[in-house]
C-alpha positions in Angstrom: 1.4 -1.1 141.3 3.3 -2.1 144.4 7.0 -2.8 144.3 6.7 -6.2 146.0 4.2 -7.3 143.2 6.4 -6.1 140.4 9.6 -7.8 141.8 8.3 -11.3 141.5 9.9 -14.7 141.1 11.9 -17.1 142.9 14.3 -19.8 141.6 15.9 -19.1 138.3 17.7 -22.0 136.7 20.5 -21.9 134.1 22.8 -24.6 132.6 25.8 -23.5 134.7 24.2 -21.9 137.8 20.8 -21.7 139.6 19.8 -18.4 141.4 17.8 -19.1 144.8 16.2 -16.7 147.1 18.8 -15.5 149.6 18.2 -16.8 153.2 19.8 -16.4 156.5 20.6 -20.1 156.4 23.1 -19.4 153.6 25.3 -17.3 155.9 28.2 -19.8 156.5 28.2 -20.9 152.8 28.6 -17.2 151.8 31.4 -16.8 154.1 33.0 -19.9 152.7 32.6 -18.7 149.1 34.0 -15.3 150.1 37.0 -16.9 151.8 38.1 -18.2 148.3 40.3 -15.2 147.7 39.5 -13.4 150.9 37.2 -11.1 149.0 36.3 -9.1 152.1 39.8 -7.4 151.8 38.9 -5.8 148.5 38.8 -2.0 149.4 36.5 -0.9 146.5 33.5 -3.2 147.4 31.8 -4.5 150.3 31.9 -8.4 150.8 30.7 -10.0 153.9 32.8 -11.8 156.4 31.9 -14.0 159.3 31.3 -10.9 161.4 29.2 -9.0 158.9 27.3 -11.7 156.9 24.2 -11.8 159.1 23.7 -8.0 158.8 24.5 -8.2 155.1 21.7 -10.8 154.6 19.2 -9.0 156.9 19.7 -5.8 155.0 19.1 -7.6 151.7 15.9 -9.3 153.0 14.5 -6.0 154.6 15.0 -4.3 151.0 13.3 -7.3 149.6 10.3 -7.0 152.1 9.9 -3.4 151.1 9.8 -4.3 147.3 12.9 -2.6 146.4 15.0 -5.7 145.7 15.2 -9.4 145.0 18.2 -11.1 146.4 19.7 -14.5 145.3 22.4 -16.8 146.3 24.2 -18.4 143.3 24.6 -22.1 143.2 27.0 -24.0 140.9 24.9 -26.7 139.3 27.8 -29.2 139.2 28.9 -29.0 142.8 25.5 -27.8 144.3 27.4 -25.2 146.4 26.8 -21.6 147.0 29.5 -19.6 145.2 28.4 -16.1 145.5 25.3 -13.7 145.6 23.6 -11.2 143.2 20.6 -9.0 143.4 18.0 -7.0 141.5 17.9 -4.0 143.5 16.9 -0.2 143.8 13.7 -1.0 141.9 11.5 1.7 140.6 8.2 0.0 139.9 6.6 3.2 138.6 9.1 3.7 135.8 10.0 -0.1 135.5 13.7 0.4 136.1 15.9 -1.8 138.1 19.6 -2.4 138.8 21.6 -5.6 139.0 24.1 -5.3 141.9 25.6 -6.7 145.0 27.2 -9.3 142.9 30.3 -11.3 143.7 31.6 -14.8 143.3 34.4 -17.0 144.9 37.6 -16.1 143.3 37.9 -19.5 141.6 34.6 -18.8 139.7 35.7 -15.4 138.5 36.6 -14.9 134.8 34.5 -18.0 134.0 31.0 -18.3 132.3 29.3 -17.9 135.8 28.9 -14.1 135.5 27.8 -14.1 132.1 25.1 -16.7 132.7 24.0 -15.0 136.0 23.6 -11.7 134.1 21.7 -13.4 131.3 19.4 -14.9 133.8 18.6 -11.6 135.6 18.4 -9.6 132.4 16.0 -12.2 130.9 13.9 -12.0 134.2 13.8 -8.2 134.1 13.0 -7.7 130.5 10.8 -10.8 129.7 9.0 -11.4 133.0 8.9 -8.0 134.6 8.7 -5.9 131.4 11.5 -3.6 132.7 12.4 -0.7 130.3 15.9 -0.4 131.5 18.3 -2.4 133.8 21.2 -0.6 135.4 24.5 -1.5 136.6 26.8 0.5 138.9 30.3 -0.2 140.0 33.4 1.7 141.6 35.5 3.7 139.2 38.6 1.7 140.4 36.9 -1.7 139.9 38.3 -2.1 136.5 37.5 -5.9 136.4 33.8 -5.1 137.1 33.6 -2.4 134.6 35.1 -4.6 131.9 32.8 -7.4 132.7 29.7 -5.1 132.4 30.9 -3.6 129.1 31.4 -7.1 127.8 27.8 -7.9 128.5 26.7 -5.1 126.1 25.7 -2.5 128.6 26.5 1.2 127.6 28.1 3.5 130.0 25.7 6.2 130.9 28.2 8.4 133.0 30.1 8.7 136.1 28.7 10.0 139.5 31.6 11.7 141.2 32.0 11.6 145.0 28.9 9.5 145.1 29.3 7.4 148.2 31.6 7.5 151.2 33.6 4.4 151.8 34.4 2.7 155.0 37.9 4.2 154.9 36.5 7.7 154.7 37.4 8.1 150.9 34.6 9.0 148.4 33.7 6.6 145.5 33.2 7.7 142.0 30.4 5.4 140.7 30.3 4.4 137.0 26.7 3.9 135.6 26.0 1.5 132.8 22.5 0.2 131.4 20.8 -1.9 128.9 17.4 -0.6 127.8 14.5 -2.7 126.5 15.0 -1.8 122.8 18.6 -3.2 123.0 17.7 -6.4 124.8 17.3 -8.7 121.8 20.7 -7.8 120.5 22.2 -8.1 124.0 20.5 -11.5 124.4 21.8 -12.8 121.2 25.4 -11.7 122.1 25.2 -13.4 125.5 23.7 -16.6 124.1 26.6 -16.8 121.6 29.2 -16.2 124.3 27.6 -18.9 126.5 27.4 -21.5 123.7 31.0 -20.8 122.5 32.2 -21.5 126.0 30.2 -24.5 126.6 
């Protein structure tokens, strides 16, 4: 099975947001979204600015062409504006494992239902359309907001990869790894739906 055939699907619509295929034409909108909170200044993650956004998108699209990822821009259904991005990435089509990553939102959309619904849509696509056996999440040890958000989804922490990657400032990142496996999906799905309905 070829990776590009396994990672299929385009637009994924939810009640709050819609995930559309990432395109170069989204560059200025992504910079505008990232300027809400000046997210590119966060030292523990890589958020594109106006100088780096084209390279950021081109890399995502090259990974997608190779069958290793499926990149999305996140649109707020109410305003029809791009508010961030997310991705199915590091796909292992043989073992049917994939990671949800490269996720960020404009600051004004953080700590809202946006992330919960985005993750619900991607997890649903992975388990129900792609028949994935496991979906992984990775984040920086010091990104406590991200770690807490992943845990609230119902993902279990698998461990910590120490000195995993070198950061732009020369420091080394410890990466926290979480996952949801296919046997857990129905319970996680029910929990996420309950949270989304309670907030609506």
